N, CA, C and O atoms as a GROMACS GRO file, in nm:
protein
  276
    1MET      N    1   3.046   7.668  -4.199
    1MET     CA    2   3.010   7.776  -4.109
    1MET      C    3   2.898   7.737  -4.018
    1MET      O    4   2.792   7.696  -4.064
    2ALA      N    5   2.920   7.750  -3.892
    2ALA     CA    6   2.822   7.714  -3.789
    2ALA      C    7   2.723   7.820  -3.767
    2ALA      O    8   2.757   7.938  -3.781
    3LEU      N    9   2.597   7.785  -3.733
    3LEU     CA   10   2.491   7.881  -3.700
    3LEU      C   11   2.520   7.947  -3.568
    3LEU      O   12   2.569   7.882  -3.476
    4ASN      N   13   2.490   8.073  -3.558
    4ASN     CA   14   2.500   8.138  -3.423
    4ASN      C   15   2.366   8.108  -3.349
    4ASN      O   16   2.274   8.052  -3.408
    5THR      N   17   2.359   8.147  -3.222
    5THR     CA   18   2.246   8.114  -3.139
    5THR      C   19   2.116   8.174  -3.195
    5THR      O   20   2.013   8.108  -3.199
    6LYS      N   21   2.123   8.298  -3.238
    6LYS     CA   22   2.005   8.363  -3.295
    6LYS      C   23   1.950   8.289  -3.420
    6LYS      O   24   1.830   8.275  -3.437
    7GLU      N   25   2.041   8.245  -3.505
    7GLU     CA   26   2.002   8.171  -3.626
    7GLU      C   27   1.939   8.035  -3.588
    7GLU      O   28   1.842   7.990  -3.648
    8LYS      N   29   1.998   7.973  -3.488
    8LYS     CA   30   1.943   7.847  -3.435
    8LYS      C   31   1.802   7.865  -3.383
    8LYS      O   32   1.712   7.785  -3.410
    9THR      N   33   1.785   7.975  -3.306
    9THR     CA   34   1.655   8.009  -3.249
    9THR      C   35   1.553   8.027  -3.353
    9THR      O   36   1.444   7.973  -3.340
   10ILE      N   37   1.582   8.100  -3.457
   10ILE     CA   38   1.490   8.127  -3.568
   10ILE      C   39   1.455   7.999  -3.637
   10ILE      O   40   1.338   7.976  -3.668
   11ALA      N   41   1.554   7.912  -3.661
   11ALA     CA   42   1.528   7.781  -3.728
   11ALA      C   43   1.437   7.698  -3.642
   11ALA      O   44   1.345   7.635  -3.694
   12LEU      N   45   1.458   7.695  -3.512
   12LEU     CA   46   1.371   7.616  -3.422
   12LEU      C   47   1.232   7.672  -3.412
   12LEU      O   48   1.135   7.597  -3.399
   13ILE      N   49   1.220   7.801  -3.417
   13ILE     CA   50   1.083   7.865  -3.414
   13ILE      C   51   1.011   7.829  -3.539
   13ILE      O   52   0.894   7.792  -3.534
   14SER      N   53   1.078   7.837  -3.652
   14SER     CA   54   1.014   7.808  -3.778
   14SER      C   55   0.969   7.661  -3.783
   14SER      O   56   0.860   7.631  -3.831
   15ASN      N   57   1.051   7.572  -3.735
   15ASN     CA   58   1.021   7.432  -3.725
   15ASN      C   59   0.904   7.408  -3.633
   15ASN      O   60   0.815   7.329  -3.664
   16GLY      N   61   0.904   7.477  -3.517
   16GLY     CA   62   0.791   7.467  -3.423
   16GLY      C   63   0.661   7.512  -3.485
   16GLY      O   64   0.558   7.448  -3.463
   17ILE      N   65   0.661   7.621  -3.564
   17ILE     CA   66   0.544   7.669  -3.627
   17ILE      C   67   0.491   7.562  -3.728
   17ILE      O   68   0.371   7.536  -3.735
   18ALA      N   69   0.583   7.505  -3.804
   18ALA     CA   70   0.544   7.402  -3.906
   18ALA      C   71   0.483   7.281  -3.833
   18ALA      O   72   0.377   7.233  -3.873
   19ILE      N   73   0.547   7.232  -3.727
   19ILE     CA   74   0.492   7.116  -3.658
   19ILE      C   75   0.356   7.151  -3.595
   19ILE      O   76   0.261   7.074  -3.604
   20TYR      N   77   0.349   7.268  -3.531
   20TYR     CA   78   0.219   7.309  -3.472
   20TYR      C   79   0.112   7.309  -3.577
   20TYR      O   80   0.002   7.263  -3.551
   21SER      N   81   0.140   7.360  -3.695
   21SER     CA   82   0.042   7.370  -3.803
   21SER      C   83  -0.002   7.225  -3.848
   21SER      O   84  -0.120   7.198  -3.868
   22LEU      N   85   0.094   7.137  -3.861
   22LEU     CA   86   0.062   7.002  -3.900
   22LEU      C   87  -0.025   6.935  -3.795
   22LEU      O   88  -0.126   6.875  -3.830
   23TYR      N   89   0.012   6.944  -3.667
   23TYR     CA   90  -0.064   6.886  -3.559
   23TYR      C   91  -0.206   6.947  -3.550
   23TYR      O   92  -0.302   6.878  -3.516
   24GLN      N   93  -0.218   7.074  -3.581
   24GLN     CA   94  -0.343   7.146  -3.576
   24GLN      C   95  -0.434   7.089  -3.687
   24GLN      O   96  -0.553   7.066  -3.663
   25LYS      N   97  -0.380   7.067  -3.806
   25LYS     CA   98  -0.458   7.015  -3.920
   25LYS      C   99  -0.503   6.872  -3.891
   25LYS      O  100  -0.611   6.831  -3.933
   26GLN      N  101  -0.418   6.796  -3.819
   26GLN     CA  102  -0.452   6.654  -3.783
   26GLN      C  103  -0.541   6.643  -3.665
   26GLN      O  104  -0.595   6.536  -3.637
   27GLY      N  105  -0.559   6.753  -3.594
   27GLY     CA  106  -0.643   6.754  -3.468
   27GLY      C  107  -0.577   6.680  -3.358
   27GLY      O  108  -0.643   6.624  -3.270
   28SER      N  109  -0.441   6.677  -3.360
   28SER     CA  110  -0.371   6.596  -3.255
   28SER      C  111  -0.302   6.688  -3.150
   28SER      O  112  -0.214   6.643  -3.076
   29LEU      N  113  -0.343   6.812  -3.145
   29LEU     CA  114  -0.285   6.900  -3.041
   29LEU      C  115  -0.371   6.890  -2.910
   29LEU      O  116  -0.493   6.876  -2.918
   30PRO      N  117  -0.309   6.897  -2.796
   30PRO     CA  118  -0.388   6.903  -2.672
   30PRO      C  119  -0.477   7.028  -2.676
   30PRO      O  120  -0.443   7.127  -2.741
   31GLU      N  121  -0.590   7.023  -2.606
   31GLU     CA  122  -0.685   7.144  -2.601
   31GLU      C  123  -0.612   7.256  -2.538
   31GLU      O  124  -0.526   7.240  -2.452
   32ASN      N  125  -0.650   7.371  -2.586
   32ASN     CA  126  -0.608   7.499  -2.526
   32ASN      C  127  -0.459   7.522  -2.534
   32ASN      O  128  -0.411   7.600  -2.451
   33ILE      N  129  -0.381   7.465  -2.623
   33ILE     CA  130  -0.239   7.492  -2.635
   33ILE      C  131  -0.223   7.593  -2.749
   33ILE      O  132  -0.269   7.570  -2.861
   34THR      N  133  -0.159   7.704  -2.720
   34THR     CA  134  -0.134   7.802  -2.822
   34THR      C  135  -0.004   7.771  -2.891
   34THR      O  136   0.075   7.688  -2.845
   35MET      N  137   0.016   7.839  -3.004
   35MET     CA  138   0.141   7.823  -3.075
   35MET      C  139   0.259   7.863  -2.988
   35MET      O  140   0.363   7.798  -2.989
   36PHE      N  141   0.241   7.972  -2.913
   36PHE     CA  142   0.350   8.016  -2.826
   36PHE      C  143   0.384   7.913  -2.723
   36PHE      O  144   0.502   7.887  -2.700
   37ASP      N  145   0.282   7.850  -2.658
   37ASP     CA  146   0.309   7.744  -2.560
   37ASP      C  147   0.377   7.629  -2.625
   37ASP      O  148   0.471   7.573  -2.567
   38PHE      N  149   0.335   7.591  -2.743
   38PHE     CA  150   0.392   7.477  -2.814
   38PHE      C  151   0.538   7.504  -2.842
   38PHE      O  152   0.622   7.416  -2.820
   39ILE      N  153   0.571   7.623  -2.891
   39ILE     CA  154   0.708   7.657  -2.926
   39ILE      C  155   0.795   7.656  -2.799
   39ILE      O  156   0.909   7.609  -2.800
   40LEU      N  157   0.740   7.707  -2.691
   40LEU     CA  158   0.816   7.703  -2.560
   40LEU      C  159   0.849   7.562  -2.519
   40LEU      O  160   0.955   7.539  -2.460
   41LYS      N  161   0.763   7.467  -2.548
   41LYS     CA  162   0.789   7.326  -2.514
   41LYS      C  163   0.890   7.261  -2.602
   41LYS      O  164   0.962   7.171  -2.557
   42VAL      N  165   0.900   7.302  -2.730
   42VAL     CA  166   0.994   7.235  -2.820
   42VAL      C  167   1.128   7.298  -2.829
   42VAL      O  168   1.220   7.237  -2.884
   43ILE      N  169   1.145   7.419  -2.777
   43ILE     CA  170   1.273   7.489  -2.780
   43ILE      C  171   1.367   7.432  -2.667
   43ILE      O  172   1.325   7.427  -2.552
   44PRO      N  173   1.483   7.391  -2.697
   44PRO     CA  174   1.576   7.343  -2.597
   44PRO      C  175   1.609   7.458  -2.493
   44PRO      O  176   1.614   7.577  -2.525
   45ASP      N  177   1.630   7.411  -2.372
   45ASP     CA  178   1.656   7.506  -2.261
   45ASP      C  179   1.775   7.603  -2.290
   45ASP      O  180   1.771   7.719  -2.252
   46ASP      N  181   1.879   7.553  -2.356
   46ASP     CA  182   1.990   7.642  -2.378
   46ASP      C  183   1.965   7.749  -2.486
   46ASP      O  184   2.047   7.840  -2.502
   47ILE      N  185   1.857   7.739  -2.558
   47ILE     CA  186   1.821   7.839  -2.659
   47ILE      C  187   1.717   7.937  -2.602
   47ILE      O  188   1.704   8.047  -2.655
   48LYS      N  189   1.643   7.900  -2.498
   48LYS     CA  190   1.530   7.985  -2.449
   48LYS      C  191   1.573   8.126  -2.410
   48LYS      O  192   1.489   8.216  -2.423
   49PRO      N  193   1.692   8.156  -2.363
   49PRO     CA  194   1.730   8.295  -2.340
   49PRO      C  195   1.715   8.386  -2.462
   49PRO      O  196   1.688   8.505  -2.446
   50GLU      N  197   1.733   8.332  -2.582
   50GLU     CA  198   1.723   8.409  -2.707
   50GLU      C  199   1.578   8.427  -2.750
   50GLU      O  200   1.549   8.511  -2.835
   51LEU      N  201   1.486   8.350  -2.692
   51LEU     CA  202   1.345   8.343  -2.735
   51LEU      C  203   1.268   8.463  -2.677
   51LEU      O  204   1.283   8.498  -2.560
   52SER      N  205   1.186   8.522  -2.762
   52SER     CA  206   1.094   8.628  -2.717
   52SER      C  207   0.965   8.621  -2.797
   52SER      O  208   0.964   8.569  -2.909
   53ALA      N  209   0.858   8.672  -2.740
   53ALA     CA  210   0.729   8.676  -2.811
   53ALA      C  211   0.743   8.755  -2.940
   53ALA      O  212   0.686   8.716  -3.041
   54ASP      N  213   0.816   8.864  -2.939
   54ASP     CA  214   0.840   8.945  -3.056
   54ASP      C  215   0.912   8.867  -3.169
   54ASP      O  216   0.878   8.881  -3.286
   55LEU      N  217   1.010   8.787  -3.133
   55LEU     CA  218   1.081   8.707  -3.233
   55LEU      C  219   0.989   8.600  -3.289
   55LEU      O  220   0.989   8.576  -3.410
   56ILE      N  221   0.912   8.535  -3.206
   56ILE     CA  222   0.812   8.434  -3.257
   56ILE      C  223   0.716   8.502  -3.356
   56ILE      O  224   0.692   8.451  -3.466
   57ASP      N  225   0.659   8.618  -3.314
   57ASP     CA  226   0.568   8.691  -3.402
   57ASP      C  227   0.633   8.728  -3.535
   57ASP      O  228   0.574   8.714  -3.642
   58GLU      N  229   0.761   8.777  -3.525
   58GLU     CA  230   0.827   8.814  -3.648
   58GLU      C  231   0.850   8.697  -3.740
   58GLU      O  232   0.830   8.709  -3.861
   59VAL      N  233   0.892   8.582  -3.686
   59VAL     CA  234   0.912   8.462  -3.770
   59VAL      C  235   0.781   8.411  -3.828
   59VAL      O  236   0.773   8.372  -3.945
   60PHE      N  237   0.677   8.412  -3.742
   60PHE     CA  238   0.545   8.366  -3.790
   60PHE      C  239   0.493   8.457  -3.899
   60PHE      O  240   0.441   8.408  -3.999
   61GLU      N  241   0.506   8.585  -3.885
   61GLU     CA  242   0.462   8.679  -3.987
   61GLU      C  243   0.538   8.656  -4.119
   61GLU      O  244   0.477   8.656  -4.225
   62TYR      N  245   0.670   8.638  -4.111
   62TYR     CA  246   0.749   8.616  -4.227
   62TYR      C  247   0.706   8.486  -4.298
   62TYR      O  248   0.680   8.484  -4.418
   63VAL      N  249   0.700   8.378  -4.221
   63VAL     CA  250   0.665   8.250  -4.278
   63VAL      C  251   0.524   8.251  -4.340
   63VAL      O  252   0.502   8.196  -4.448
   64SER      N  253   0.429   8.314  -4.270
   64SER     CA  254   0.292   8.328  -4.322
   64SER      C  255   0.283   8.404  -4.447
   64SER      O  256   0.214   8.362  -4.540
   65THR      N  257   0.351   8.518  -4.456
   65THR     CA  258   0.341   8.597  -4.577
   65THR      C  259   0.417   8.533  -4.695
   65THR      O  260   0.378   8.547  -4.811
   66THR      N  261   0.526   8.462  -4.660
   66THR     CA  262   0.601   8.399  -4.765
   66THR      C  263   0.525   8.282  -4.829
   66THR      O  264   0.529   8.263  -4.950
   67HIS      N  265   0.460   8.207  -4.749
   67HIS     CA  266   0.381   8.090  -4.796
   67HIS      C  267   0.250   8.134  -4.860
   67HIS      O  268   0.196   8.059  -4.941
   68SER      N  269   0.199   8.248  -4.829
   68SER     CA  270   0.071   8.291  -4.887
   68SER      C  271   0.085   8.361  -5.024
   68SER      O  272  -0.014   8.384  -5.094
   69SER      N  273   0.212   8.396  -5.061
   69SER     CA  274   0.228   8.468  -5.189
   69SER      C  275   0.262   8.378  -5.301
   69SER      O  276   0.278   8.423  -5.414
   0.00000   0.00000   0.00000
């Protein structure tokens, strides 16, 4: 079963959050780059129409609460 575009978007956002967190811990992020900016850079152009700040927030909230419990 292939993933639909929304599922791919969620997977890429989650991956972007994980990579951003790792880079942040290592201190290897450029100055003044937000998680939103980072995710926008790593999402492929064909997926960007599905991307929204609300979806990024929702995925971040879910990942954060899941890992903190």
